[in-house]
C-alpha positions as CSV (number, residue, x, y, z in Angstrom):
1,L,-98.0,-102.0,-192.4
2,L,-99.8,-101.2,-189.1
3,L,-100.1,-104.8,-187.9
4,G,-98.7,-105.1,-184.4
5,L,-98.4,-101.3,-183.9
6,D,-100.4,-101.2,-180.8
7,S,-98.3,-104.1,-179.3
8,A,-95.1,-102.0,-180.3
9,F,-96.6,-99.1,-178.4
10,A,-97.1,-101.2,-175.3
11,F,-93.6,-102.8,-175.4
12,V,-91.9,-99.4,-175.8
13,E,-94.0,-97.6,-173.1
14,T,-93.4,-100.5,-170.7
15,L,-89.6,-100.5,-171.2
16,Q,-89.5,-96.7,-171.0
17,T,-91.4,-96.8,-167.7
18,Y,-88.9,-99.3,-166.3
19,V,-85.9,-97.2,-167.5
20,V,-87.3,-94.0,-166.1
21,D,-88.2,-95.6,-162.8
22,F,-84.5,-96.9,-162.5
23,I,-83.1,-93.6,-163.4
24,Q,-85.1,-91.8,-160.8
25,H,-84.4,-94.5,-158.2
26,K,-80.7,-94.0,-158.7
27,N,-81.0,-90.1,-159.0
28,P,-84.0,-89.1,-156.9
29,E,-83.3,-85.3,-157.4
30,L,-83.2,-85.7,-161.3
31,V,-86.3,-84.4,-162.9
32,M,-87.4,-86.2,-166.0
33,T,-88.1,-83.5,-168.5
34,P,-89.9,-84.1,-171.9
35,K,-86.4,-83.8,-173.5
36,R,-85.0,-86.5,-171.4
37,N,-88.0,-88.7,-172.0
38,V,-87.4,-88.4,-175.7
39,M,-83.9,-89.4,-175.1
40,V,-85.0,-92.5,-173.2
41,V,-87.5,-93.5,-175.8
42,T,-85.0,-93.0,-178.6
43,G,-82.5,-95.2,-176.9
44,V,-85.1,-98.0,-176.1
45,C,-86.4,-97.9,-179.7
46,G,-82.7,-97.9,-181.0
47,V,-81.9,-101.0,-179.0
48,L,-85.1,-102.8,-179.9
49,F,-84.3,-101.9,-183.6
50,L,-80.8,-103.6,-183.4
51,I,-82.3,-106.7,-181.7
52,G,-85.0,-106.9,-184.4
53,M,-82.4,-106.8,-187.2
54,V,-81.3,-110.3,-186.3
55,Y,-84.7,-111.6,-187.3
56,T,-84.5,-110.0,-190.7
57,T,-81.6,-112.3,-191.8
58,R,-81.9,-115.6,-193.8
59,V,-82.2,-117.6,-190.4
60,G,-84.6,-115.0,-189.0
61,S,-87.6,-117.3,-189.2
62,N,-85.7,-120.0,-187.3
63,L,-84.6,-117.6,-184.6
64,L,-88.1,-116.2,-184.3
65,D,-89.5,-119.7,-184.0
66,I,-87.1,-120.3,-181.0
67,A,-88.0,-117.1,-179.3
68,D,-91.7,-117.4,-179.9
69,H,-91.7,-121.0,-178.5
70,F,-89.9,-120.3,-175.2
71,C,-90.5,-116.6,-174.2
72,P,-94.4,-116.4,-174.5
73,T,-94.9,-119.8,-173.2
74,Y,-92.8,-119.9,-170.0
75,C,-92.1,-116.3,-169.2
76,L,-95.9,-115.1,-169.5
77,L,-97.0,-118.2,-167.6
78,F,-94.4,-117.7,-164.8
79,V,-95.3,-113.9,-164.6
80,A,-99.0,-114.7,-164.4
81,L,-98.3,-117.2,-161.6
82,V,-96.2,-114.9,-159.6
83,E,-98.8,-112.2,-159.9
84,Y,-101.4,-114.4,-158.7
85,V,-99.4,-115.5,-155.7
86,L,-98.2,-112.1,-154.8
87,I,-101.5,-110.2,-155.1
88,A,-103.7,-113.0,-153.7
89,W,-101.5,-114.2,-150.8
90,K,-98.8,-111.6,-150.2
91,Y,-100.9,-108.4,-150.6
92,G,-104.2,-110.1,-149.9
93,A,-107.0,-111.0,-152.1
94,E,-109.6,-109.3,-149.8
95,K,-107.5,-106.1,-149.7
96,M,-107.3,-106.1,-153.5
97,I,-111.1,-106.6,-153.9
98,Q,-111.6,-103.8,-151.4
99,D,-109.3,-101.5,-153.5
100,I,-111.3,-102.4,-156.6
101,Q,-114.5,-101.5,-154.8
102,N,-113.2,-98.2,-153.6
103,C,-112.3,-97.3,-157.2
104,A,-115.6,-98.4,-158.6
105,P,-118.7,-96.1,-158.6
106,P,-121.0,-96.6,-155.5
107,Q,-123.8,-97.9,-157.4
108,W,-121.6,-100.6,-158.9
109,Q,-120.0,-101.9,-155.8
110,Q,-122.7,-104.2,-154.7
111,Y,-122.4,-106.1,-158.0
112,I,-118.8,-107.0,-157.5
113,P,-118.7,-110.8,-156.5
114,A,-116.0,-110.5,-153.8
115,K,-116.1,-114.2,-152.7
116,A,-116.0,-115.6,-156.2
117,I,-113.1,-113.2,-157.2
118,A,-111.1,-114.2,-153.9
119,I,-111.5,-117.8,-154.7
120,Q,-110.4,-117.4,-158.2
121,M,-107.4,-115.3,-157.3
122,K,-106.2,-117.7,-154.4
123,F,-106.9,-121.1,-155.9
124,I,-108.5,-121.4,-159.3
125,G,-106.0,-119.1,-161.2
126,P,-102.7,-120.2,-159.7
127,I,-103.6,-124.0,-159.8
128,G,-104.7,-123.8,-163.4
129,I,-101.5,-121.8,-164.5
130,A,-99.3,-124.2,-162.6
131,F,-100.9,-127.2,-164.2
132,I,-100.4,-125.7,-167.6
133,M,-96.8,-124.8,-166.9
134,L,-96.2,-128.3,-165.6
135,M,-97.7,-129.9,-168.8
136,A,-95.6,-127.6,-171.0
137,L,-92.4,-128.6,-169.2
138,I,-93.3,-132.3,-169.5
139,D,-93.9,-131.9,-173.2
140,E,-90.7,-129.8,-173.5
141,F,-88.5,-132.6,-172.3
142,D,-90.5,-135.6,-173.5
143,G,-92.5,-134.5,-176.5
144,D,-92.5,-134.6,-180.3
145,S,-90.8,-131.1,-180.6
146,L,-87.5,-132.7,-179.4
147,Q,-85.2,-133.5,-182.3
148,A,-81.5,-134.4,-182.3
149,N,-79.4,-131.7,-183.7
150,S,-75.9,-132.0,-185.4
151,S,-74.2,-132.3,-182.0
152,G,-76.5,-135.3,-180.9
153,W,-78.4,-133.2,-178.4
154,K,-82.1,-133.3,-178.5
155,T,-83.4,-129.7,-178.6
156,Y,-86.6,-128.0,-179.6
157,G,-86.8,-128.4,-183.5
158,G,-83.5,-129.7,-183.7
159,Y,-81.9,-126.3,-183.6
160,P,-78.3,-125.8,-182.5
161,T,-77.8,-126.2,-178.8
162,G,-76.1,-122.7,-178.3
163,V,-78.9,-120.8,-180.2
164,T,-81.5,-122.7,-178.2
165,I,-79.8,-121.8,-174.9
166,V,-79.1,-118.0,-175.8
167,L,-82.6,-117.4,-177.5
168,G,-84.7,-120.0,-175.9
169,W,-83.9,-120.8,-172.2
170,G,-81.7,-117.7,-171.7
171,P,-84.6,-115.2,-171.9
172,V,-86.6,-117.5,-169.6
173,V,-84.0,-118.2,-166.9
174,L,-82.5,-114.9,-166.5
175,P,-85.8,-112.9,-165.6
176,V,-86.9,-115.7,-163.3
177,G,-83.6,-115.8,-161.7
178,F,-83.3,-112.0,-161.3
179,F,-86.8,-112.1,-159.8
180,F,-85.8,-114.7,-157.0
181,F,-82.6,-112.8,-156.5
182,S,-84.6,-109.5,-155.9
183,V,-87.0,-111.3,-153.6
184,I,-84.2,-112.8,-151.4
185,R,-82.3,-109.4,-151.3
186,A,-85.3,-107.6,-150.3
187,H,-86.1,-110.2,-147.6
188,M,-82.6,-110.0,-146.3
189,T,-82.4,-106.1,-146.2
190,G,-85.9,-105.7,-144.8
191,V,-87.3,-103.8,-147.8
192,T,-91.0,-103.6,-147.8
193,T,-93.7,-102.5,-150.2
194,P,-95.6,-99.3,-149.0
195,E,-99.3,-99.8,-148.2
196,F,-101.7,-98.9,-151.1
197,N,-105.0,-97.2,-150.2
198,P,-107.0,-95.7,-153.1
199,A,-109.3,-93.8,-150.6
200,V,-106.2,-92.0,-149.2
201,L,-105.0,-91.1,-152.7
202,D,-108.5,-89.7,-153.5
203,E,-108.4,-87.6,-150.4
204,D,-104.8,-86.3,-151.2
205,R,-105.9,-85.5,-154.9
206,K,-108.9,-83.4,-153.8
207,P,-108.2,-79.6,-153.9
208,N,-108.1,-77.6,-150.7
209,T,-111.3,-75.6,-151.1
210,S,-110.8,-73.4,-148.0
211,Q,-107.3,-72.5,-149.3
212,T,-108.5,-72.0,-152.8
213,A,-111.3,-69.7,-151.6
214,S,-109.0,-67.7,-149.5
215,T,-106.5,-67.3,-152.4
216,K,-109.3,-66.2,-154.7
217,A,-110.5,-63.7,-152.1
218,D,-106.9,-62.2,-151.8
219,D,-106.7,-62.0,-155.6
220,N,-110.1,-60.2,-155.9
221,A,-109.4,-57.7,-153.0
222,T,-109.5,-54.1,-154.2
223,P,-106.3,-52.2,-153.3
224,R,-106.6,-48.9,-151.5
225,P,-104.6,-45.7,-152.2
226,D,-102.7,-46.2,-149.0
227,G,-101.4,-49.5,-150.0
228,S,-104.0,-51.8,-148.1
229,S,-106.8,-53.9,-149.5
230,D,-110.6,-54.3,-148.8
């Protein structure tokens, strides 16, 4: 009964974060109270429950086979490839490694292989994932999994063309298209990503010791009868 429970937590919390970020982006003055977070989680779980009900029908195993073939294969490979490109080339592999070193304890920083990680992030990882994706696409359109369906179209497993498009290629094309649309729109509007510096964040998180000491001194001051304090 508990199989896949940790994955369910990860999916729900990820979607909840996206929804909360979208709401706060549209309404910056809105405060996400615990009650509102509960409402968001309830809504996310309700939508996922309704989507999952489709896979409990008699054709649920076939629908799951289509979704499991396309989404994990192409979506995950594309996301991993884009992350490699954006982090290694847009943000900078050297800056990313420096951020990791700043977050690591001082005694461990010398053991981080910066050059090897930079080569892996810039070349080995993207080339390997691009090769795997290319081989998967070649096999997709010229492989043994293609079978002619009742309409005469060759689709994965011989499933109906409409079902293959909606549950197969649809969840792949829509996120990829939305990603490129967002990148082009951000480039045209001049939207940039703020710089990330863990060292600055650590300094901002440190408490102000001088202010804290003065506050404690004011709190411990003994009031005098005339209203003043020591």
